[in-house]
C-alpha positions, 0 to 999 in steps of 0.5 A: 801062375795066375793074376789076381782080377780088380774089378770096379770099386776094387773088387778082386777076384782070387785064381783057384789055385790060391784060393784052394792053398791050406792057410794057417794063421800062425801067433809070431810072438807065441812062436818065437817064445816057444823056439827060445824055450827049446832051445835053451832046454836043447842046449842044456841037454847038449851041454857035455856033448862032442861038438863035432858029434852033435854038428853031425846030428843036427847036419843029418836033422836038417836034411831029414826035414828039407826032404820031409818038406820036399816031398810035403810040397810035391804031393801038393801038386 
């Protein structure tokens, strides 16, 4: 990984690889609030579902999300 250059007067130069990465600003309070709402809704919807079946479905969803993230990361390289 390239290093950041610090010039006189504290000016820095970021490597091109860092400048090219897309960044998104996130409001963490809003994300937390939405996540909590979604979890509450999900709990209400699945309260009558077999716990083992739910665990299996959630495991599959997590694995699918991991694969999608890995594929997305590979596409950026």
